[in-house]
Structure formats: C-alpha cells, structure tokens
VMD Tcl script that draws the C-alpha trace (Angstrom):
set ca {
  {-82.97 9.04 -138.49}
  {-83.01 7.73 -135.15}
  {-79.97 8.31 -132.78}
  {-78.62 5.27 -131.04}
  {-77.27 5.35 -127.52}
  {-75.06 2.97 -126.56}
  {-72.37 2.26 -123.73}
  {-71.27 0.44 -120.48}
  {-68.62 -0.17 -117.89}
  {-64.90 0.47 -118.42}
  {-64.03 -3.19 -118.90}
  {-67.11 -4.23 -121.09}
  {-69.01 -6.58 -118.87}
  {-72.02 -4.31 -118.94}
  {-73.76 -2.82 -122.12}
  {-76.57 -0.77 -122.76}
  {-78.36 0.45 -125.91}
  {-81.65 2.15 -126.87}
  {-83.05 4.05 -129.84}
  {-84.94 6.16 -127.33}
  {-84.00 9.98 -127.02}
  {-83.38 11.21 -123.67}
  {-86.13 12.98 -122.05}
  {-83.76 15.17 -119.68}
  {-79.82 15.51 -119.66}
  {-78.21 17.37 -116.72}
  {-75.16 18.06 -114.47}
  {-76.28 17.12 -110.89}
  {-74.37 18.96 -107.95}
  {-75.99 17.06 -105.01}
  {-73.97 15.45 -102.46}
  {-74.50 11.91 -103.60}
  {-73.43 12.70 -107.02}
  {-70.34 14.37 -105.96}
  {-69.55 11.38 -103.77}
  {-70.65 8.96 -106.58}
  {-68.37 10.80 -109.29}
  {-65.44 11.68 -107.21}
  {-65.70 15.25 -108.05}
  {-68.14 18.41 -107.92}
  {-71.15 16.85 -109.94}
  {-72.40 13.99 -111.52}
  {-73.53 14.06 -115.45}
  {-76.81 12.14 -116.57}
  {-78.85 11.29 -119.50}
  {-82.36 10.27 -118.44}
  {-84.37 8.02 -120.52}
  {-88.14 7.88 -119.98}
  {-88.55 3.68 -120.83}
  {-86.36 1.74 -118.75}
  {-88.08 -1.20 -120.56}
  {-86.77 -0.17 -123.83}
  {-83.32 0.02 -122.78}
  {-81.53 -3.28 -123.65}
  {-78.87 -4.19 -120.72}
  {-76.52 -6.93 -120.94}
  {-74.49 -8.13 -118.15}
  {-74.63 -8.41 -114.38}
  {-74.74 -5.20 -112.27}
  {-74.00 -4.78 -108.60}
  {-76.29 -2.29 -106.89}
  {-76.65 -0.05 -104.02}
  {-79.29 2.10 -102.67}
  {-79.32 5.46 -100.96}
  {-81.76 8.27 -100.36}
  {-80.96 11.13 -102.46}
  {-81.19 14.82 -101.58}
  {-84.92 15.06 -102.41}
  {-85.49 12.10 -99.91}
  {-86.35 9.53 -102.96}
  {-84.44 6.30 -103.02}
  {-82.41 5.88 -105.74}
  {-80.81 2.26 -107.05}
  {-77.10 3.23 -108.18}
  {-75.37 0.49 -110.29}
  {-71.78 -0.36 -111.02}
  {-69.95 -3.04 -112.48}
  {-68.89 -5.83 -109.95}
  {-65.58 -6.22 -112.12}
  {-64.14 -2.73 -112.81}
  {-66.40 -0.66 -110.50}
  {-67.69 1.55 -113.08}
  {-70.94 3.58 -112.51}
  {-73.46 2.78 -115.11}
  {-77.05 3.74 -114.55}
  {-79.16 4.74 -111.73}
  {-83.02 4.25 -111.10}
  {-85.17 6.28 -108.75}
  {-87.44 3.99 -106.81}
  {-90.39 6.76 -107.06}
  {-90.09 6.58 -110.80}
  {-88.94 2.94 -111.66}
  {-89.80 3.65 -115.33}
  {-87.00 6.18 -116.02}
  {-83.23 5.22 -116.24}
  {-80.48 7.59 -115.89}
  {-77.06 6.64 -117.63}
  {-73.78 8.45 -116.71}
  {-72.78 10.48 -119.57}
  {-69.30 9.42 -119.63}
  {-70.51 5.78 -119.99}
  {-71.83 6.51 -123.55}
  {-69.52 5.05 -126.09}
  {-69.75 8.43 -127.71}
  {-69.89 10.88 -124.90}
  {-70.45 14.04 -127.29}
  {-73.98 12.65 -127.21}
  {-74.38 14.17 -124.01}
  {-75.95 17.75 -124.25}
  {-76.80 19.09 -120.78}
  {-80.05 21.30 -120.39}
  {-79.62 22.28 -116.59}
  {-77.43 21.98 -113.59}
  {-79.64 20.75 -110.67}
  {-79.23 20.95 -106.71}
  {-76.81 23.84 -107.22}
  {-77.30 24.49 -103.64}
  {-74.95 21.68 -102.93}
  {-72.34 23.07 -105.47}
  {-68.62 23.94 -104.80}
  {-67.28 27.48 -106.02}
  {-64.40 25.46 -107.63}
  {-66.68 23.41 -109.85}
  {-67.74 25.77 -112.43}
  {-70.70 25.00 -114.74}
  {-71.46 26.55 -117.92}
  {-73.18 29.74 -117.35}
  {-75.71 29.32 -120.18}
  {-77.35 26.32 -118.53}
  {-80.53 26.79 -116.46}
  {-79.22 26.32 -112.82}
  {-81.75 25.11 -110.16}
  {-81.27 24.84 -106.46}
  {-83.37 21.32 -106.38}
  {-84.91 18.92 -108.95}
  {-87.35 20.55 -111.21}
}
mol new
graphics top color blue
foreach p $ca { graphics top sphere $p radius 0.5 }
foreach p [lrange $ca 0 end-1] q [lrange $ca 1 end] { graphics top cylinder $p $q radius 0.2 }
display resetview
C-alpha cells in the first residue's frame, strides 16, 4: 500500500500532499537551518519529484545561499509565518518539506545528520544516525 504524505502550515492556508516516498530524510545543522528553525537544526523529508506534489495556497518566498553555496528558495505562509518547504535552485525538481509540517510527523524517519560542522554541543542528535560534516 502506498503511503500518503500530507501537511501544511499552522493556519491551514497552505496544504501539500503526495503519494511519493521521500528519497532522503535528515536533520540539518547548517547555520541557515538553525536560524530558520529557531533551534539547533532543521528536519526535512526530501521528495524527488516536485511536480508530483500537490500544493494549494499561496506561499511567500525568500532566497538564501546555503552553506554549500547553492541558492535555496524557502517558502512560508504569509498569514501564520510557518515554514513549509524549500527548493534548491541547483536541483529544482526536488522539494524538501519541514518534518513538523506533516499532518503525521511520526512519518519522519531521519537517516542522517548533515552539516555537523555547524552543530552545537547542546543540540544532541541520535548517535545511531550517520553524521556528516557537509551534505553528501
């Protein structure tokens, strides 16, 4: 049976859904994700076909160069401010949704911690996860 991933912002103005499986799930400790999340890391599910994700509602965006130097497009709800997903300009077919934006956040199953070189000692990660200093 195909798993369905649904989610959106806190106020419900933005919604997404897909039947695709994520190709990558991670905690990211880069400086951008720390600032974006307001804590020590961001948590994401990355899907390989943005075109297969149905998105409703209007998003606001802003762009930033990530730790890799690649430009990222962050989206958020203009009403409640919730970050919902991000897209890498270098890989526009991919879409990464914030794990906590899922209707069922238990669907998130992290495989790796990325950008540990930017991590803080107080941001404890599961030691069983593979940890890398940058993005693989």
